[in-house]
The first five atom37 places (N, CA, C, CB, O) and aatype in JSON, in Angstrom:
{
  "aatype": [12, 13, 3, 16, 15, 7, 1, 0, 0, 10, 9, 2, 3, 10, 2, 0, 0, 10, 15, 3, 13, 18, 6, 14, 6, 12, 11, 6, 9, 0, 6, 15, 0, 10, 7, 11, 10, 0, 13, 9, 16, 3, 0, 6, 13, 14, 9, 9, 6, 10, 16, 14, 6, 18, 3, 13, 6, 3, 3, 3, 7, 15, 7, 19],
  "atom_mask": [
    [1, 1, 1, 1, 1],
    [1, 1, 1, 1, 1],
    [1, 1, 1, 1, 1],
    [1, 1, 1, 1, 1],
    [1, 1, 1, 1, 1],
    [1, 1, 1, 0, 1],
    [1, 1, 1, 1, 1],
    [1, 1, 1, 1, 1],
    [1, 1, 1, 1, 1],
    [1, 1, 1, 1, 1],
    [1, 1, 1, 1, 1],
    [1, 1, 1, 1, 1],
    [1, 1, 1, 1, 1],
    [1, 1, 1, 1, 1],
    [1, 1, 1, 1, 1],
    [1, 1, 1, 1, 1],
    [1, 1, 1, 1, 1],
    [1, 1, 1, 1, 1],
    [1, 1, 1, 1, 1],
    [1, 1, 1, 1, 1],
    [1, 1, 1, 1, 1],
    [1, 1, 1, 1, 1],
    [1, 1, 1, 1, 1],
    [1, 1, 1, 1, 1],
    [1, 1, 1, 1, 1],
    [1, 1, 1, 1, 1],
    [1, 1, 1, 1, 1],
    [1, 1, 1, 1, 1],
    [1, 1, 1, 1, 1],
    [1, 1, 1, 1, 1],
    [1, 1, 1, 1, 1],
    [1, 1, 1, 1, 1],
    [1, 1, 1, 1, 1],
    [1, 1, 1, 1, 1],
    [1, 1, 1, 0, 1],
    [1, 1, 1, 1, 1],
    [1, 1, 1, 1, 1],
    [1, 1, 1, 1, 1],
    [1, 1, 1, 1, 1],
    [1, 1, 1, 1, 1],
    [1, 1, 1, 1, 1],
    [1, 1, 1, 1, 1],
    [1, 1, 1, 1, 1],
    [1, 1, 1, 1, 1],
    [1, 1, 1, 1, 1],
    [1, 1, 1, 1, 1],
    [1, 1, 1, 1, 1],
    [1, 1, 1, 1, 1],
    [1, 1, 1, 1, 1],
    [1, 1, 1, 1, 1],
    [1, 1, 1, 1, 1],
    [1, 1, 1, 1, 1],
    [1, 1, 1, 1, 1],
    [1, 1, 1, 1, 1],
    [1, 1, 1, 1, 1],
    [1, 1, 1, 1, 1],
    [1, 1, 1, 1, 1],
    [1, 1, 1, 1, 1],
    [1, 1, 1, 1, 1],
    [1, 1, 1, 1, 1],
    [1, 1, 1, 0, 1],
    [1, 1, 1, 1, 1],
    [1, 1, 1, 0, 1],
    [1, 1, 1, 1, 1]
  ],
  "atom_positions": [
    [[12.34, -18.68, 63.87], [11.38, -18.23, 64.84], [9.97, -18.67, 64.45], [11.46, -16.73, 65.0], [9.16, -19.03, 65.3]],
    [[9.68, -18.63, 63.15], [8.37, -19.05, 62.67], [8.55, -20.27, 61.77], [7.66, -17.91, 61.92], [9.58, -20.45, 61.13]],
    [[7.51, -21.08, 61.73], [7.52, -22.27, 60.88], [7.29, -21.85, 59.44], [6.44, -23.3, 61.34], [6.19, -21.41, 59.09]],
    [[8.3, -21.97, 58.62], [8.2, -21.58, 57.22], [8.13, -22.8, 56.29], [9.38, -20.7, 56.83], [8.43, -22.7, 55.1]],
    [[7.74, -23.94, 56.85], [7.67, -25.15, 56.04], [6.53, -25.12, 55.04], [7.53, -26.35, 56.93], [6.52, -25.9, 54.08]],
    [[5.58, -24.23, 55.25], [4.45, -24.09, 54.33], [3.69, -22.82, 54.63], [0.0, 0.0, 0.0], [3.84, -22.23, 55.7]],
    [[2.87, -22.41, 53.69], [2.11, -21.17, 53.84], [1.16, -21.22, 55.03], [1.32, -20.89, 52.56], [1.1, -20.26, 55.81]],
    [[0.44, -22.32, 55.19], [-0.52, -22.43, 56.3], [0.2, -22.41, 57.65], [-1.33, -23.73, 56.17], [-0.29, -21.8, 58.61]],
    [[1.35, -23.07, 57.73], [2.11, -23.09, 58.98], [2.58, -21.7, 59.36], [3.31, -24.05, 58.87], [2.52, -21.31, 60.53]],
    [[3.05, -20.94, 58.38], [3.52, -19.59, 58.65], [2.36, -18.68, 59.05], [4.24, -19.01, 57.43], [2.49, -17.87, 59.96]],
    [[1.24, -18.8, 58.37], [0.06, -18.02, 58.73], [-0.36, -18.32, 60.17], [-1.11, -18.31, 57.76], [-0.65, -17.4, 60.94]],
    [[-0.39, -19.6, 60.53], [-0.76, -19.97, 61.9], [0.2, -19.38, 62.91], [-0.8, -21.49, 62.04], [-0.23, -18.84, 63.93]],
    [[1.49, -19.48, 62.65], [2.49, -18.94, 63.58], [2.38, -17.43, 63.72], [3.9, -19.32, 63.11], [2.45, -16.9, 64.83]],
    [[2.21, -16.75, 62.61], [2.1, -15.29, 62.67], [0.84, -14.86, 63.41], [2.1, -14.7, 61.25], [0.88, -13.93, 64.22]],
    [[-0.27, -15.53, 63.14], [-1.51, -15.21, 63.86], [-1.36, -15.45, 65.36], [-2.67, -16.04, 63.32], [-1.84, -14.66, 66.17]],
    [[-0.7, -16.53, 65.73], [-0.5, -16.84, 67.15], [0.4, -15.82, 67.83], [0.09, -18.23, 67.31], [0.24, -15.55, 69.02]],
    [[1.33, -15.26, 67.08], [2.31, -14.33, 67.66], [1.81, -12.89, 67.72], [3.59, -14.37, 66.87], [2.39, -12.07, 68.43]],
    [[0.75, -12.56, 66.99], [0.29, -11.17, 66.92], [0.09, -10.53, 68.29], [-0.99, -11.09, 66.13], [0.46, -9.38, 68.5]],
    [[-0.5, -11.27, 69.2], [-0.77, -10.7, 70.53], [0.5, -10.5, 71.35], [-1.74, -11.6, 71.3], [0.48, -9.8, 72.36]],
    [[1.59, -11.12, 70.94], [2.86, -10.99, 71.67], [3.71, -9.82, 71.2], [3.66, -12.26, 71.53], [4.7, -9.48, 71.84]],
    [[3.33, -9.21, 70.1], [4.1, -8.07, 69.59], [3.69, -6.81, 70.33], [3.88, -7.89, 68.06], [2.53, -6.39, 70.27]],
    [[4.64, -6.23, 71.05], [4.35, -5.02, 71.81], [4.72, -3.76, 71.02], [5.11, -5.04, 73.13], [4.17, -2.68, 71.27]],
    [[5.62, -3.9, 70.08], [6.02, -2.76, 69.27], [5.08, -2.66, 68.07], [7.51, -2.9, 68.8], [4.9, -3.63, 67.33]],
    [[4.48, -1.49, 67.88], [3.52, -1.33, 66.76], [4.13, -1.67, 65.41], [3.0, 0.09, 66.74], [3.44, -2.19, 64.53]],
    [[5.41, -1.37, 65.23], [6.05, -1.65, 63.94], [6.11, -3.14, 63.66], [7.45, -1.05, 63.91], [5.9, -3.57, 62.52]],
    [[6.4, -3.93, 64.67], [6.47, -5.38, 64.49], [5.09, -5.95, 64.17], [7.04, -6.06, 65.75], [4.95, -6.82, 63.31]],
    [[4.08, -5.45, 64.88], [2.72, -5.92, 64.61], [2.3, -5.54, 63.19], [1.73, -5.32, 65.64], [1.65, -6.33, 62.5]],
    [[2.67, -4.35, 62.75], [2.35, -3.9, 61.39], [3.03, -4.79, 60.35], [2.78, -2.44, 61.2], [2.42, -5.13, 59.34]],
    [[4.28, -5.15, 60.59], [5.0, -6.03, 59.66], [4.33, -7.4, 59.58], [6.48, -6.19, 60.1], [4.15, -7.94, 58.49]],
    [[3.95, -7.95, 60.73], [3.3, -9.26, 60.75], [1.96, -9.21, 60.04], [3.12, -9.74, 62.2], [1.62, -10.12, 59.29]],
    [[1.19, -8.15, 60.28], [-0.12, -8.03, 59.62], [0.04, -7.86, 58.12], [-0.89, -6.84, 60.2], [-0.76, -8.38, 57.34]],
    [[1.07, -7.13, 57.7], [1.35, -6.97, 56.27], [1.7, -8.31, 55.65], [2.48, -5.96, 56.04], [1.23, -8.65, 54.56]],
    [[2.54, -9.07, 56.33], [2.92, -10.4, 55.83], [1.7, -11.31, 55.73], [3.98, -11.04, 56.74], [1.56, -12.04, 54.75]],
    [[0.83, -11.26, 56.73], [-0.38, -12.08, 56.68], [-1.26, -11.7, 55.5], [-1.17, -11.94, 57.98], [-1.83, -12.57, 54.84]],
    [[-1.36, -10.41, 55.23], [-2.14, -9.97, 54.09], [-1.57, -10.47, 52.78], [0.0, 0.0, 0.0], [-2.31, -10.88, 51.89]],
    [[-0.27, -10.43, 52.66], [0.38, -10.92, 51.44], [0.26, -12.43, 51.3], [1.86, -10.51, 51.43], [0.06, -12.94, 50.2]],
    [[0.39, -13.13, 52.41], [0.27, -14.59, 52.38], [-1.15, -15.03, 51.98], [0.63, -15.18, 53.76], [-1.33, -16.11, 51.42]],
    [[-2.14, -14.2, 52.27], [-3.52, -14.52, 51.91], [-3.74, -14.49, 50.41], [-4.48, -13.57, 52.59], [-4.66, -15.13, 49.9]],
    [[-2.9, -13.75, 49.68], [-3.1, -13.58, 48.25], [-2.21, -14.45, 47.38], [-2.87, -12.16, 47.89], [-2.26, -14.36, 46.16]],
    [[-1.41, -15.31, 48.0], [-0.6, -16.23, 47.2], [-1.12, -17.65, 47.4], [0.9, -16.14, 47.57], [-1.85, -17.92, 48.35]],
    [[-0.74, -18.52, 46.51], [-1.15, -19.92, 46.62], [-0.08, -20.73, 47.33], [-1.43, -20.52, 45.22], [1.06, -20.29, 47.49]],
    [[-0.45, -21.92, 47.74], [0.53, -22.83, 48.34], [1.64, -23.17, 47.35], [-0.17, -24.13, 48.83], [2.78, -23.38, 47.75]],
    [[1.3, -23.22, 46.07], [2.3, -23.53, 45.05], [3.29, -22.38, 44.88], [1.63, -23.82, 43.72], [4.45, -22.62, 44.54]],
    [[2.86, -21.15, 45.11], [3.74, -20.0, 44.97], [4.62, -19.79, 46.21], [2.91, -18.74, 44.71], [5.68, -19.17, 46.12]],
    [[4.19, -20.3, 47.34], [4.9, -20.05, 48.6], [6.37, -20.45, 48.59], [4.2, -20.77, 49.7], [7.2, -19.67, 49.05]],
    [[6.74, -21.63, 48.08], [8.16, -22.01, 48.12], [9.08, -21.1, 47.31], [8.3, -23.42, 47.62], [10.3, -21.1, 47.53]],
    [[8.53, -20.34, 46.41], [9.33, -19.46, 45.56], [9.8, -18.22, 46.33], [8.53, -19.04, 44.33], [10.8, -17.6, 45.97]],
    [[9.08, -17.86, 47.37], [9.37, -16.64, 48.13], [10.67, -16.81, 48.92], [8.2, -16.31, 49.09], [10.9, -17.85, 49.54]],
    [[11.51, -15.79, 48.88], [12.76, -15.78, 49.66], [12.43, -15.25, 51.05], [13.87, -14.89, 48.95], [12.08, -14.08, 51.2]],
    [[12.54, -16.11, 52.05], [12.19, -15.72, 53.42], [13.41, -15.48, 54.3], [11.34, -16.78, 54.04], [13.26, -15.25, 55.5]],
    [[14.58, -15.52, 53.73], [15.79, -15.26, 54.49], [16.01, -13.76, 54.56], [17.02, -15.98, 53.86], [16.13, -13.1, 53.53]],
    [[16.07, -13.21, 55.78], [16.28, -11.75, 55.88], [17.68, -11.36, 55.43], [16.05, -11.27, 57.3], [18.64, -12.12, 55.6]],
    [[17.78, -10.19, 54.87], [19.08, -9.65, 54.48], [19.53, -8.71, 55.58], [19.01, -8.91, 53.1], [18.85, -7.73, 55.9]],
    [[20.66, -9.01, 56.16], [21.2, -8.2, 57.24], [22.35, -7.34, 56.74], [21.66, -9.08, 58.41], [23.12, -7.76, 55.87]],
    [[22.46, -6.17, 57.28], [23.58, -5.28, 56.99], [24.5, -5.34, 58.2], [23.11, -3.81, 56.69], [24.18, -4.78, 59.24]],
    [[25.62, -6.02, 58.07], [26.53, -6.23, 59.18], [27.63, -5.2, 59.26], [27.13, -7.59, 59.08], [28.64, -5.42, 59.93]],
    [[27.46, -4.07, 58.6], [28.51, -3.04, 58.66], [28.62, -2.47, 60.06], [28.24, -1.91, 57.65], [27.62, -2.24, 60.74]],
    [[29.85, -2.23, 60.48], [30.09, -1.57, 61.75], [29.83, -0.08, 61.59], [31.53, -1.82, 62.25], [29.55, 0.41, 60.5]],
    [[29.93, 0.62, 62.69], [29.71, 2.08, 62.66], [30.66, 2.78, 61.7], [29.89, 2.67, 64.06], [30.32, 3.83, 61.14]],
    [[31.84, 2.21, 61.5], [32.81, 2.86, 60.61], [32.6, 2.46, 59.15], [34.23, 2.5, 61.04], [33.32, 2.93, 58.27]],
    [[31.59, 1.59, 58.88], [31.27, 1.2, 57.51], [32.18, 0.15, 56.94], [0.0, 0.0, 0.0], [32.1, -0.14, 55.74]],
    [[33.06, -0.43, 57.76], [34.03, -1.4, 57.25], [33.44, -2.79, 57.04], [35.19, -1.5, 58.19], [33.98, -3.59, 56.28]],
    [[32.31, -3.08, 57.71], [31.73, -4.41, 57.61], [32.5, -5.45, 58.39], [0.0, 0.0, 0.0], [32.22, -6.64, 58.25]],
    [[33.45, -5.03, 59.21], [34.25, -5.95, 60.0], [33.88, -5.86, 61.45], [35.73, -5.68, 59.81], [34.45, -6.57, 62.28]]
  ]
}
């Protein structure tokens, strides 16, 4: 959904998307990410794991 090829690209994408977030929680997450991205260097950016961890368990907890 966002360009994660580099720190600047991700910052640009997140800034552009801020006005499209209607849910306060999503806007808060994006603003938090922008704040964190401001404090790292371009050299540190590739080290960050940007793949979300999903919990695919069903309602019964079986994970199937």
